[in-house]
Each structure stands twice: as structure tokens, then as C-alpha cells.
ZAMARGU-4260 file (C-alpha; in steps of 0.2 Angstrom, whole numbers, plus 5000, padded with zeros to 4 digits):
<rodrens>
0) 5088/4884/4840 | 5070/4877/4844 | 5062/4895/4840 | 5046/4902/4844 | 5035/4919/4838
5) 5020/4927/4839 | 5021/4924/4860 | 5019/4936/4875 | 5034/4936/4883 | 5041/4944/4899
10) 5059/4947/4902 | 5065/4950/4918 | 5083/4958/4921 | 5082/4965/4905 | 5095/4977/4906
15) 5108/4965/4910 | 5124/4954/4903 | 5112/4940/4900 | 5095/4945/4897 | 5096/4960/4886
20) 5103/4951/4871 | 5088/4939/4876 | 5076/4950/4874 | 5082/4958/4857 | 5083/4942/4850
25) 5064/4937/4856 | 5058/4955/4850 | 5060/4951/4831 | 5046/4938/4831 | 5037/4941/4848
30) 5028/4954/4860 | 5041/4957/4874 | 5040/4967/4889 | 5057/4971/4895 | 5058/4975/4914
35) 5071/4982/4923 | 5076/4994/4935 | 5084/5003/4919 | 5097/5016/4931 | 5104/5017/4914
40) 5092/5025/4901 | 5102/5020/4886 | 5099/5003/4890 | 5079/5005/4890 | 5079/5015/4872
45) 5090/5003/4865 | 5077/4989/4869 | 5063/5000/4863 | 5074/5001/4846 | 5076/4984/4844
50) 5056/4981/4846 | 5052/4978/4865 | 5043/4986/4877 | 5053/4993/4891 | 5046/4993/4910
55) 5054/5003/4921 | 5051/4992/4939 | 5059/4985/4954 | 5055/4968/4959 | 5058/4970/4975
60) 5041/4979/4976 | 5028/4966/4980 | 5015/4976/4969 | 5016/4967/4951 | 5002/4977/4944
65) 5012/4988/4933 | 5016/4972/4925 | 5007/4964/4911 | 4990/4955/4915 | 4997/4940/4908
70) 5009/4931/4897 | 5014/4916/4887 | 5032/4915/4892 | 5042/4922/4907 | 5059/4922/4906
75) 5066/4928/4924 | 5084/4933/4923 | 5083/4947/4936 | 5095/4947/4948 | 5106/4957/4963
80) 5122/4955/4973 | 5124/4947/4988 | 5127/4966/4995 | 5113/4972/4990 | 5099/4975/5004
85) 5086/4968/4992 | 5096/4953/4988 | 5084/4940/4994 | 5068/4950/4991 | 5073/4950/4972
90) 5084/4933/4969 | 5070/4922/4980 | 5054/4933/4982 | 5053/4941/4967 | 5052/4922/4958
95) 5039/4918/4971 | 5028/4933/4965 | 5031/4931/4946 | 5028/4911/4945 | 5011/4917/4956
100) 5006/4930/4943 | 5010/4920/4929 | 5004/4903/4935 | 4995/4900/4919 | 5009/4904/4908
105) 5016/4891/4895 | 5032/4892/4900 | 5043/4897/4915 | 5063/4900/4913 | 5072/4904/4927
110) 5089/4910/4928 | 5100/4900/4943 | 5119/4900/4944 | 5133/4887/4946 | 5137/4896/4961
115) 5125/4887/4972 | 5137/4871/4970 | 5150/4870/4982 | 5167/4864/4978 | 5167/4847/4976
120) 5185/4842/4968 | 5192/4844/4951 | 5177/4839/4942 | 5162/4844/4931 | 5147/4849/4942
125) 5130/4839/4938 | 5114/4844/4939 | 5110/4830/4952 | 5124/4836/4963 | 5123/4844/4982
130) 5118/4862/4983 | 5133/4870/4994 | 5139/4890/4997 | 5152/4893/4983 | 5166/4900/4994
135) 5164/4920/4994 | 5146/4920/4987 | 5137/4912/5002 | 5123/4925/5004 | 5121/4925/4984
140) 5121/4906/4982 | 5108/4905/4998 | 5096/4915/4988 | 5098/4908/4973 | 5095/4891/4981
145) 5079/4898/4990 | 5073/4902/4972 | 5074/4885/4967 | 5068/4876/4981 | 5052/4890/4980
150) 5050/4887/4963 | 5050/4869/4962 | 5036/4869/4974 | 5025/4882/4966 | 5029/4872/4950
155) 5021/4856/4956 | 5007/4868/4965 | 5003/4878/4951 | 5004/4865/4937 | 5016/4877/4929
160) 5029/4870/4915 | 5046/4876/4923 | 5064/4876/4918 | 5078/4882/4929 | 5093/4886/4920
165) 5109/4885/4929 | 5122/4898/4922 | 5140/4893/4920 | 5152/4908/4916 | 5143/4917/4901
170) 5152/4931/4892 | 5151/4941/4876 | 5152/4959/4870 | 5143/4967/4885 | 5152/4957/4899
175) 5155/4941/4911 | 5169/4931/4919 | 5178/4929/4903 | 5175/4946/4896 | 5185/4954/4912
180) 5198/4945/4912 | 5202/4950/4894 | 5198/4967/4897 | 5211/4966/4911 | 5225/4960/4900
185) 5221/4973/4889 | 5225/4986/4903 | 5240/4976/4906 | 5232/4971/4924 | 5235/4954/4932
190) 5222/4942/4932 | 5218/4933/4947 | 5218/4915/4949 | 5214/4902/4964 | 5229/4893/4971
195) 5232/4874/4971 | 5217/4868/4958 | 5216/4870/4940 | 5205/4886/4938 | 5194/4875/4925
200) 5177/4885/4918 | 5165/4880/4905 | 5161/4898/4895 | 5148/4901/4883 | 5148/4915/4871
205) 5133/4925/4870 | 5126/4918/4854 | 5125/4902/4862 | 5117/4907/4879 | 5103/4916/4871
210) 5102/4903/4859 | 5101/4891/4872 | 5089/4902/4885 | 5076/4902/4870 | 5077/4885/4867
215) 5074/4880/4887 | 5057/4887/4885 | 5052/4872/4876 | 5058/4859/4888 | 5049/4865/4904
220) 5039/4853/4914 | 5029/4853/4929 | 5038/4851/4945 | 5055/4861/4935 | 5067/4854/4923
225) 5085/4858/4930 | 5098/4860/4916 | 5116/4867/4917 | 5119/4878/4902 | 5138/4882/4900
230) 5151/4879/4888 | 5156/4861/4881 | 5176/4867/4880 | 5181/4864/4897 | 5197/4877/4898
235) 5208/4885/4912 | 5208/4903/4915 | 5225/4902/4911 | 5220/4896/4894 | 5210/4907/4887
240) 5220/4922/4894 | 5232/4914/4886 | 5224/4913/4871 | 5217/4932/4873 | 5237/4938/4876
245) 5243/4929/4861 | 5228/4939/4850 | 5232/4956/4858 | 5252/4955/4858 | 5252/4955/4878
250) 5258/4942/4890 | 5246/4938/4904 | 5251/4942/4921 | 5243/4930/4935 | 5239/4933/4952
255) 5235/4919/4966 | 5218/4924/4975 | 5208/4913/4987 | 5191/4921/4985 | 5182/4907/4978
260) 5186/4891/4969 | 5183/4888/4952 | 5168/4877/4946 | 5163/4870/4929 | 5147/4862/4922
265) 5143/4845/4916 | 5136/4850/4900 | 5129/4832/4895 | 5111/4836/4899 | 5111/4853/4890
270) 5118/4842/4873 | 5106/4830/4874 | 5092/4843/4877 | 5097/4861/4869 | 5110/4854/4856
275) 5128/4858/4856 | 5137/4874/4855 | 5143/4885/4839 | 5154/4897/4846 | 5171/4891/4850
280) 5182/4897/4865 | 5194/4904/4852 | 5181/4912/4843 | 5172/4920/4857 | 5189/4927/4864
285) 5192/4934/4848 | 5175/4941/4844 | 5176/4949/4864 | 5194/4959/4861 | 5185/4965/4845
290) 5172/4973/4854 | 5181/4981/4868 | 5173/4999/4862 | 5155/4994/4865 | 5158/4986/4884
295) 5148/4992/4898 | 5157/5000/4910 | 5144/4993/4926 | 5142/4976/4923 | 5148/4966/4940
300) 5157/4952/4929 | 5164/4941/4944 | 5157/4937/4959 | 5169/4949/4972 | 5176/4957/4958
305) 5167/4972/4951 | 5172/4976/4935 | 5184/4992/4933 | 5175/5009/4922 | 5188/5013/4913
310) 5193/5004/4894
</rodrens>
């Protein structure tokens, strides 16, 4: 992993499934400002214990004076679901405000999403494929497309080195789409699959997405580098659920649900620029099962399917 140390790093969305472990890892060797609304105070305490500096702040607020005046690296993983009244204000507007405030930083890493591609057939999606409004997540996709366009222009205008990482199926002990489905199997609940097509995904376990996020800061460029971040083992929902079921001694039950189409990443560029993954699907599933007792109860794992609180 291309690591860095001794930097001042701002991490937004720091209580979330993705940004929390990134902030914890970076706090080992850097001064980390961990920004979140922190609806759960325990998240703030955990970050502080890890060596980060939690800042309770709502990025819908246009006044950024509560944030540090300058940092070396920004990792912008703050996001709101499409149903939230401030979704566009945070997903797009705050991205622009952060880029403007930290226009002199060394690297701006922006967390985008694979959901900004429409379904384009049973094939992996490349970085140069067309934008689209992913079924059942149209507002979310639109807000993230807006953020990408805005950031590309600001990167050029401010000469701000930027990298846009399009996230595909991140999961781990704290949550994610794969995690939700594993938990459904543990509770003997049916798992949704989309009818008529292969339900292929490219899941990426926490250890790898933390490493890839930090390494991405090293490939930022003016005008914005765009890169898919996902697993290098394409796997269907049925395949990894069957794998989990064998480990749990349970037979997964599937139910058809046409809310959204499955999408998966072409990770050729990621491997070339950031290196291969280290955690296999089988190993990631095993670790996720073993970590069930530490699962977040409030995570929204799959668009359109909020996670249940019970375990």
C-alpha cells in the first residue's frame, strides 16, 4: 500500500461504514480530522480512542468555519441517502464547498458510486461508460453525477489534484451489501435477487477498500482521475450467499425483487494503478460471519433495503 504519514487529513462521513476504518487507519501516522454528524456518540468516542480528532458537523451547513483552515489531504466520503431532504446539498453542494476551501491541498479524494451507471447489459462497467440513473436510486445517482461534474471543473479551475473513486460493493464487519445479505441468511430471511439476469457483483472487503482509498490519494491529478474501486472476483449474489450458507449450516432462500439491476466493475484500471486485492470472497465472507456481534445496527447497506436492527 502506498502509505503516507505526518499529514493533516480531513475525512468526511467518518462515522460511516467506509470512512470510519479509513480514518482509524490514517490516524496511526497522521493528524486526522474526522467529520460527521455523529448521531451515535459511540462512533465519536471510538475515533478519538483511535487517535483521530472527531468534529461534529453537518455538511449541509454552508459555513465551514468549524473545520480546520488547511489540510494536506481530503477524503470526502460523506453521503446522504436519496430520501434525505439534504441529499443534494451534501452529496453535491458540500463537495464543491470542500474543494473550494481546500483548493491548496495535495490531494482531494472523492467517494463516488457505481450507482451512477445505468444497467448496460451483463458486462462489467468501465470508467468511460456513460452516466445513467440506476434503477430505484435515480435521485442518489443524479446527486453523485452532479458532484462528479462539479469536482472535475473545480479541479481544473483550482489546479487541485483530485481522484474520484467509484465504489462498488464495499463490505466488512460494520456493514455493506454483502454483509446485509449474510445477516439475512443468519436470521433465516429471504435474500432479494433481481429476475432475468445474472446477479453479478464485485465485492471488496474492508481491508482492501481501506488500502485502496489511502493509495488513491497518491494518483490524484488536476482535472480528476476517475477509477472504479471494487473486488477483482466477479461473483453472483447466489454464489456468495451459498458460500455463507455452507459456513453457517443454513440453506439460503432467494426471492425475486425488481427494484434495481445488478452492476459490477471493470477493475482493470484499479489493479494497474493501485494493485490487486488481498482478501478473497471466501475469506471476506468468513470474516463477516465471525464479526456478526459487532455489526452496526443503523447501517443502510443496500439502496432500497435498509438493514434491520436485530441480529
